[in-house]
ROMARBA-143379 format. One record per residue (C-alpha): x, y, z; residue in one letter. Coordinates in steps of 0.25 Angstrom, whole numbers, plus 2048, in hexadecimal, padded with zeros to 3 digits. Layout:
N
XYZa;...
//
This chain:
376
730911901m;73B909908a;7318FD90Bf;72D8FC8FDr;73B8FB8F9l;73D8F0903l;7318E98FEv;7368E98F0s;7448E48F3i;73E8D88FBa;7348D58EFv;7408D58E5m;7488CC8EDa;73D8C28EFl;73B8C28E0a;74A8BF8DDl;74A8B48E7g;73F8AD8E1a;7458AF8D3c;7528A98D7n;74B89D8DEd;74389B8D0r;75189B8C8q;7578918D2a;74B8888D1a;74D8878C1q;75887E8BDp;7638838B3p;7608828A4a;76987889Da;77487B893p;77187A884p;77486E87Da;782871876p;781873867a;78886985Dv;78A86884Fg;78685A848i;78885283Bq;782845838p;78A839836a;78A835827s;78F82D81Ck;798833811k;7A182E806g;7AD82A80Cv;7BB828804t;7C682580Ew;7D482680Bs;7E1824812y;7EF82A80Es;7FD82380Ff;80B82480Bv;80F81B800g;81B8187F8r;81C8147E9i;8218067E5k;8248007D9s;81E7F17D7p;82B7EC7D1e;83A7F07D2s;8457E97CDv;8547EB7D1a;85C7E67C5l;8687DD7C9i;8737D87BFa;8727C87C0r;87F7C57B9v;88C7CC7BBq;8927D67AFg;8957E37AAf;8897EC7A6l;8897EC797d;87C7F4794k;8717FC79Ci;8657FD793q;85B80679Bf;85A81579Ft;8598177ADe;84B81B7B2g;8458157A5q;83980D7A4e;83C7FE7A0i;8357F279Dk;8367E37A2a;83F7DC79Ag;8477E8795d;8587E6796t;85D7F07A0l;86C7EB7A1y;8767E279Bq;8827DC7A0i;88D7D8797e;8897CB791k;8987C678Cv;89B7BC797q;88D7B7799y;88B7B478Bq;8997AD78Ba;8947A5797q;8877A178Fl;89079C783d;89879478Cq;88C78E793a;88678B785t;893783781a;89377C78En;88677778Cl;88977377Ea;89576B783a;88D76478Da;883760784k;88D75A77Ba;893752786q;88574D78Be;88274977Cl;88F74177Cn;88D73B78Aa;87E737785q;884731778l;890729781t;88572478Ay;87C71F780a;887717779r;88B712787s;87D70C789q;87E70477Cd;88C6FF77El;8896FA78Cv;87F6F0787k;88A6E977Ft;8936EC78Bq;89D6F4782a;89D6FE78Dv;89C6FB79Cs;8907007A5q;89A7097ACa;89C71079Ft;88E71279Cl;88C7187AAd;8987217A8s;89272679Bn;8857287A2r;88B7317ACa;8927397A1a;88573C79Bl;87F7407A8d;88B74A7AAv;88974F79Ca;87B75279Eh;87D7597ABa;8887617A4s;87D76679Bv;87476A7A5l;87E7717ACq;8837797A0n;87477B79Cq;8737837AAa;88078A7A7a;87978E79Al;86D7937A0t;87479B7AAq;87D7A279Fa;8717A6798k;86B7AC7A4e;8777B37A7n;8787B8799l;8697BD79Ag;86C7C47A9y;8757CD7A1t;86A7D479Cd;8627DB7A8i;8537DB7A4i;8487E47ABa;8407DA7B3p;8347E57B4i;82F7F17ADa;8317FE7B4g;83B80A7B5r;84B8067B7i;85380F7C1g;8618137C1r;86C8097BCt;8768067C7a;8808027BDy;8858077B0t;88B8007A4q;8987F97A6g;8967F67B5n;8977E87BAl;88A7E37C0v;8867D57C5g;87D7CD7D0p;8847D57DBg;8827E37D6s;8787ED7DAn;86B7EE7D2p;86E7F47C4l;8607FB7C5a;8527FB7CAt;8457F97C2i;8387FF7C8v;82B7FC7C2s;8218087C0q;8138047BDd;80C8027C6p;8128067D2m;80E8037E1y;80C80C7EDv;80F8067FAl;80A80D808f;809809817q;7FC80881Dv;7FB80682Ds;7F37FB832v;7E8805838r;7E780B82Aq;7E57FE822l;7D97FB82Ce;7D3809829e;7D580781Bl;7CE7FA81Br;7C37FF824e;7C280B81Aa;7C080280Er;7B57F9816r;7A87FC80Fq;79A7FA815e;7987EE80Dd;7A47E7812g;7AD7E9805g;7B97F2804q;7BA7FE7FCs;7C38007F1k;7CF80A7F4i;7D88147EBa;7E68177EDi;7EC8237E8t;7FA82A7E9v;7FE8387EBr;80D83B7E6l;8178437EEs;81284E7E7s;80484D7EDg;7FE8497DFk;7F583E7DFe;7FB8337D6y;7F08317CBp;7F08227CBh;7E881B7D6p;7EE80E7DCg;7E98017E0v;7EB7FB7EDw;7F07EE7EBn;7F97E97F7y;7F87E9806t;8047E380Ed;7FF7D7816p;8097DA822q;80A7E682Bv;8177EE82Dd;81A7EB83Cl;8237F883Dq;818802837t;80B7FA839d;8087FD82At;8047F481Dv;8097F7810t;7FF7FA806m;8027FB7F7r;7FA8007EBa;7FD8007DCs;7FE80D7D3l;7FF80E7C4p;80B8177C0n;80A8197B1p;8108277B2e;81C8237BBr;81982C7C6q;81A8237D1l;8288207D5i;82D8137DDd;8308187EBg;8298247ECe;8208297F8f;81182C7F5v;80382F7FCs;7F98237FCv;7EA8267FDd;7E181B7FFv;7D381E7FEr;7C68177FAa;7C28177ECr;7B381A7EFr;7AC8227FAe;7A481B805q;79881F80Dp;79E82081Cr;799826828l;79F83282Bv;7A083E836v;7A884B836p;7B584A83Cq;7B1855846a;7A784C84Ca;7B2841850v;7B884285Fq;7C2839865v;7C4834872d;7CC829879q;7C181F874a;7C1823866g;7BA82C85Ds;7AB83085Fy;7A183A85Bv;795841861m;78884085Cv;77B84685Fv;76F83C861d;76083D85Ek;75F84386Dd;76984E86As;773848873k;782846870a;78683886Fq;79583286Dq;79882A862r;7A5820861r;7A881F853i;7B381784Bk;7BA821840l;7BD81E832g;7C4827828p;7C4835825q;7BC83B81Bq;7BE84B819d;7B8851825a;7B184482Ad;7B583782Fv;7AF82A82Dv;7A8823838v;7A9814838e;7A1811844t;799817850g;790820848l;78481F840t;780828834e;777833837g;77C835846e;77E844849n;78D84684Dv;792852854i;79B85A84Cv;79B867854d;79A86B863g;7A185D866l;7A8864873l;79A867879k;79485A879v;79684C881r;78D83F87Fp;77F840884g;77F850883l;77385687Ct;77885F871v;772869867s;776864859a;77786B84Dt;77A86583Fp;787869839v;78A86A82Aa;796860826p;7A3867825a;7A9869816s;7AE85D810g;7A8854819s;
//
């Protein structure tokens, strides 16, 4: 009995040894390919947009200055009212300037009378010098007197013109249409060329919005506007008021500063906005949205697929052999859950959007299509 037990143990040991030898001869099984989720790079309609902080600016603003000195006789407007170009706003006391005009008129009349007398005297001298009734010296003297009389007429004519202008300056006229602010002087005050501005007129419709764009953003805007045919897409400009409400009238981009501000590395841009309801006020801050008017077909990938390292942005794609490959890309503007790819990727390539931490270039993967995220 003991002998049989020993034989059984020996047989089992031999069998176990043979089994271990066979396992040692077989190589270990390869790990399963990592599972990843993929989406194809595709084109979609993209409307790019940029936001800036802007300030409303009136196209025309005039500070009213008294051009002659005198006491304010009349104020012919209500502060804050809309006025038209040519409206009389202030009137300076006219008495002294009317008197100066009358004096200049009389002086001119006297000068013209003296000129006429000198002309007649010179004419008679010309006739008499022929018969030697008067000397040549007398003729020359009469000629000089005529020249002096003519110069006096010109001098008095200039004085009359100045007197008329000064009298006209006593009426301070609105040079532009717009809204007038508070008056700095009331009736009876002495004003003149050295006084502070009497009031300021600010034009109301249209209005400008000015905003600062960095040089980098300007290049991005130009790139975003570039169409496949080489043309430039049209842009729309909208404004949001401080309340967050969108201003109902779109703007028209009409100016880009030709110089860069060296302190801020920005360029001033300007758009014109209708202001029929007078909602926009000179100097107020607003938000400015610049966007394309029409959608353009652009190649996009989900933002979840984009990776960044020291060399820049890249995505991982799965090739026809189910191997992961790296693609260096240049990114464009963001569009909802997607981002535009300018270069480095072709339409239809399968981009890894899930399981990126498990892959490296050249690794075989098990790819499963993933539905686009909501809003993508």
